[in-house]
BADRENMAR-247395 format. One line per field, with one value per residue (C-alpha): residue in one letter; x, y, z. Coordinates in steps of 0.001 Angstrom, whole numbers. Example, Ala and Ser with C-alpha at 12.3 -4.5 7.8 and 13.67 -1.06 7.14 Angstrom:
BEGIN
residu <- (A,S)
east <- (12300,13670)
north <- (-4500,-1060)
up <- (7800,7140)
END
This chain:
BEGIN
residu <- (M,T,P,S,I,Y,R,W,V,I,V,V,A,G,G,L,L,G,C,V,A,I,G,G,M,F,S,L,P,V,F,L,Q,P,I,A,R,D,T,G,W,S,V,T,G,I,S,S,A,M,T,I,G,F,L,A,M,A,F,T,S,M,A,W,G,T,A,T,D,R,F,G,P,L,P,V,V,L,T,G,S,T,V,L,A,L,S,L,F,G,A,S,H,A,T,S,L,I,A,F,Q,F,V,F,G,L,L,V,G,A,S,C,A,A,I,F,A,P,M,M,A,T,V,T,G,W,F,D,T,H,R,S,L,A,V,S,L,V,S,A,G,M,G,M,A,P,M,T,M,S,P,L,A,A,W,L,V,S,N,H,D,W,R,T,S,M,Q,I,V,A,L,V,V,G,A,I,M,I,P,V,S,L,L,V,R,R,P,P,A,L,A,H,A,P,A,A,P,S,D,G,G,A,P,Q,A,E,M,S,M,G,E,A,L,R,S,P,Q,F,L,I,L,L,A,T,N,F,F,C,C,A,T,H,S,G,P,I,I,H,T,V,S,Y,A,V,S,C,G,I,P,L,I,A,A,V,T,I,Y,S,V,E,G,F,A,G,M,G,G,R,I,A,F,G,L,M,G,D,R,F,G,A,K,R,V,L,V,S,G,L,L,L,Q,A,F,G,A,L,A,Y,V,F,A,R,Q,L,T,T,F,Y,A,V,G,A,I,F,G,F,I,Y,A,G,T,M,P,L,Y,A,V,L,A,R,E,N,F,P,L,R,M,M,G,T,V,I,G,G,T,A,M,A,G,S,L,G,M,A,T,G,P,L,A,G,G,L,I,Y,D,A,F,S,S,Y,A,W,L,Y,I,G,S,W,A,M,G,L,G,A,F,L,M,A,M,T,F,R,P,F,A,K,P,Q,A,E,A,A,P,A,T,A)
east <- (216521,218614,216441,216483,214667,212261,211046,209471,207802,206530,204948,202762,201967,200954,198907,196924,195852,194966,192927,190733,190596,189217,186984,185582,184587,183302,181129,178493,177800,177173,174623,172944,170376,169560,169751,167125,164730,165014,164979,162958,165645,166157,169466,170686,170570,172649,175001,175741,177425,179987,179975,180894,183216,184867,185325,186607,189087,189832,189751,192163,194512,197029,196452,197234,200377,201756,201392,203240,206691,206448,205852,206897,203592,203207,201214,199130,197844,197195,194530,193236,192965,191636,188879,187815,186647,184950,183072,182098,180703,179047,177518,175556,173814,172830,168731,168598,169855,171260,173411,174213,175828,177807,179329,179990,180366,182932,184240,185193,186387,189038,189790,191078,193145,194735,196166,196543,198720,200886,201300,202130,204534,206646,207010,208139,210867,212039,212780,215227,214643,211942,209680,206751,206677,206551,204151,202335,202160,200759,197812,196986,197070,193924,192258,191847,189315,186483,187965,188261,186050,183456,182839,182674,180512,177970,177861,177278,174382,172924,172568,172458,171045,172912,173827,175205,176555,178783,179680,181273,183242,184045,185377,187148,188878,190467,191439,193846,194955,195450,198552,199790,199884,202633,205161,205263,208380,209979,211809,215218,216506,213974,214346,217415,217015,213550,213626,216391,216006,216412,216374,216377,216997,214254,215298,214133,216071,216024,212307,210166,206916,205450,206957,205896,202494,202298,204136,202183,203595,201413,198372,198350,198700,195236,193670,194280,193523,190359,188917,190681,188619,185700,185617,185778,183489,180272,181049,182895,179990,177358,177894,176503,173323,173033,173758,171140,168490,169569,167392,171195,171101,172851,174741,176267,176516,178841,180962,181657,182735,185473,186770,186791,188864,191199,191768,192403,195175,196949,196641,198584,201174,201451,201484,203583,206200,205472,205940,209687,210833,208476,208626,205412,204170,204066,201874,199633,198847,198274,196043,193870,192590,191804,190081,187396,186681,186370,183597,181467,182068,178829,176670,176822,176353,173141,174004,176526,178737,179242,179654,182521,184578,183531,184816,187594,189125,188263,189653,192661,193435,191981,193255,197107,196946,196636,200047,201910,200748,202745,205775,204921,205678,207935,210259,209589,209356,211569,210891,210811,207891,206162,203385,201925,202759,201011,198334,197062,196869,194709,192813,191674,191587,189121,187349,186861,185562,182841,181201,179921,177649,175774,175497,174960,171984,170667,170680,169367,166213,165299,166140,165723,168482,172753,173001,174144,175985,178840,178560,179248,181976,183496,183844,185662,188108,189007,189395,192085,194118,193949,195184,197997,199042,200101,202215,205622,208635,211100,213973,216529,219826,222776,224727,222308,221416,224811,227321,231052,233185,236459)
north <- (16815,17262,19102,15845,14337,16919,17590,13879,15715,18634,16035,14263,17563,18678,16079,15194,18874,19174,15990,17226,20937,18985,16789,19473,21507,18353,17373,19769,16600,14075,16507,18137,15879,16026,19885,20173,17986,19749,23298,23050,25033,24122,21709,24738,26690,24981,23619,26909,27539,25353,27651,30517,28301,28185,31512,32654,30131,32108,35265,34328,32353,34400,36597,33379,32207,35736,36052,32677,34065,37262,35536,31502,29376,28613,31723,31104,27714,28125,30621,28509,25954,27659,29744,26559,24079,28092,28360,24849,25064,28577,27224,24432,26699,28800,29243,30610,30023,33120,32712,29185,30350,33132,30926,27748,29048,32890,32007,27657,28805,31552,29126,26125,28403,28638,25427,24623,26867,27420,23890,22997,25756,25021,21571,22454,24186,21559,19060,19568,16135,13675,16966,15138,12647,14989,17325,14629,12339,16377,16068,12021,12960,15177,12715,10681,12996,10868,8329,9074,12312,11688,7825,9793,12394,9710,8084,10965,11953,8643,8524,12055,15119,17313,19872,17956,15930,18832,20119,17385,17030,21142,19330,16769,19340,21669,19091,17699,19999,23100,20989,19429,22763,23773,21805,23525,25211,27426,25262,26351,28032,30783,29978,32525,35302,35342,38456,37526,35984,32200,30898,26531,25678,27930,28898,32919,33236,37123,37460,39957,39468,41414,39419,36686,37312,38492,35673,34071,30975,32158,32782,29575,27802,29360,29199,25282,25084,26931,24370,21494,22267,23124,19366,17587,19834,18776,15157,15567,17581,15681,12176,11278,12870,11485,7822,8865,9955,6790,4522,3437,4492,7534,5345,3250,6500,7926,4724,5684,8974,6583,3998,7852,9082,5471,5682,9264,8772,6035,8244,10527,8335,7572,10970,11769,9161,9401,13318,12819,10177,11507,15245,16881,18280,15766,14078,16426,17091,13010,13306,15995,14758,10887,13162,14658,11187,9956,12702,11971,8018,9508,9446,5847,5026,3803,718,379,-1223,1100,3559,1779,1448,5094,6547,4751,5216,9842,9649,7589,10037,13528,13088,12826,15555,18602,18067,18470,21952,22958,21280,23133,26700,25491,24182,27904,30487,31666,29681,33326,33566,30489,31221,34099,32218,28699,30593,32016,28759,28044,31028,29818,26322,27555,29748,26305,24420,27378,26404,22430,23118,25518,24404,20911,22514,23897,21218,18565,21283,22115,18502,16011,14911,14947,14152,17862,17854,15321,15889,19445,18385,16138,19926,21778,18629,19444,22743,21803,19613,22212,24767,22821,22022,25450,25950,26553,26414,29537,28481,27844,29823,29121,27830,24995,24308,24239,23200,24290,21031,20881)
up <- (54224,50944,47783,45466,48233,49457,46227,46377,49314,47249,45009,47275,49415,45416,44876,48539,48313,44568,45505,48230,46536,43466,45298,47753,44568,42472,45073,44154,40424,43394,45452,42353,42612,46010,46309,43337,45846,48820,47538,44636,42782,38888,37688,35719,38560,40922,38205,37206,40813,39193,36402,38937,40341,37070,36709,39794,39357,35946,37563,40528,38958,37224,40848,42853,40208,40472,44554,44283,42549,44262,48369,47533,47235,51335,52174,49240,49676,53334,52466,49632,52296,55126,52686,51239,53896,55290,52283,51944,55584,54565,51163,53526,55547,51768,52221,48373,45081,44471,48111,46916,43735,45478,48336,46718,42979,43934,47463,46592,42624,44132,46864,44630,42305,45061,44763,41091,39388,42647,43536,39723,39132,42610,41399,37935,39806,41718,39158,36083,35221,35218,35335,33241,35498,38999,37320,36103,39793,41557,38264,39430,43267,42344,39875,42597,44347,42017,43760,47456,48265,45119,46970,50439,49348,47736,50948,52857,51234,51147,54911,55382,54132,52125,54005,56636,54207,52732,56367,56598,53769,54607,58311,56385,53734,56421,58697,55622,53619,56562,58120,54131,53032,55612,53924,51309,49822,47045,44715,45867,42942,44430,47864,48424,45786,44986,42652,40926,37925,36704,33876,34931,31744,29747,26467,26817,29882,29781,28610,30167,32217,28908,26156,27982,28542,24417,22577,20178,23020,25735,23751,22017,25209,26520,23463,23097,26901,26756,24218,26050,29340,27585,25973,29275,31287,30261,29996,33484,35612,34115,33607,37006,36055,32535,34007,36634,34004,32062,34857,36822,41099,41858,43904,41077,38716,41580,40017,36518,37808,40497,37110,35637,37662,38121,34605,34698,37134,35680,31943,34102,34879,31531,29428,32188,30797,27124,27630,29455,26774,23548,24003,25848,22697,20648,23490,24332,20383,19808,23197,22315,19381,20932,23467,21505,20038,23877,24109,21347,23038,25599,23379,22908,26486,27969,30481,33159,31734,28674,30669,33226,29002,27918,31331,31387,27882,28393,31995,30894,28022,29157,32642,30599,28693,31597,33344,29622,29871,32750,31225,27822,29991,32061,28771,27080,29915,33046,36197,38023,36075,36368,39211,36237,33047,34600,36224,32928,31266,34762,33383,30368,31021,34431,31496,29394,32211,33195,29720,31109,33951,32859,29087,30180,32694,29931,27450,29202,30706,27434,25426,28844,27243,27351,23461,21868,25244,23852,20287,20826,23435,20260,18218,20798,21577,17407,18233,21290,18390,15958,17948,20006,16123,15635,18774,18172,21253,21504,19582,22015,22120,19450,22191,23176,19928,18048,20971,20673,19444,20865)
END
């Protein structure tokens, strides 16, 4: 199979791996209330497992990315897939809150980190054209989780106890992810000389790793991704619980998550196409501003139809912005360090995601209301917009900026 064809296999593999991995981790919001009823553990305590998971993702993302740069993506994603399945199975047997937080939080989070940044870095290296679309398609696969894994988890927990349901989810994760991991390959530009510099079109081909990690461009990408993910973390994790608190049955509340995910899949593709046409930065900045007000709109949701409307708009916007960080990274940094750079942005994003579960749990336990969570998300969204406005791409080499005339 030629590289031009196989690159689409990489896209499909990345989307499927991301879908199942994210779905496994994000089964916790669906299991949240059943776990609390069965164990007596607090909503805050159970939610904090997600916070720990995002922290684990944060602190392992760069390490997984660097391992991808050095050893290739296959051993990294295969390890992550195996550990994720075992961790979900182990969490289902936890008999104490601390054990559950450790196994579900630390191990599930760290294993998910072995999928996201390595696959995003790998896909960007396979494409010189249609890069925004390709990355967005992988992200769209990840966005399928609310439409596939979440309804599966809801159906399971409606017919079985949460422990049995989580064990079945673990088996599904292992059965799909481990075989698909074997399809992943290095980008052709790195396949035969992984240690050699390769600019792949990036303007700073001779940049050292230290220079890249100290550059304003990298630091701004980190800050923007942190505030962006802090914006949508709380709404993603707690909207099902919020809807239940408004009197909507669990099985119906989970469909809000599915609507949000379906809209998000469309948003990823639409933003990817716009990114290829208008530029990744311009589309990202616009999306971040809209995301802030989308989060605020949840304050006014009470009925299922309103939740559907807000969820569709919010999902379309926040999901559409996420793949563009990888595109900006690929446009500004050399291919040989893409795993590390995208791992760094994933680290910042995971730290942002870590704020939502705990903050939402504390707000709900304190006020029996989620209103302040969505107001805080709006403020974080404005912060992300302002950060993105300050990003300035590296200047292209003079030969590229002003081609010689005949």
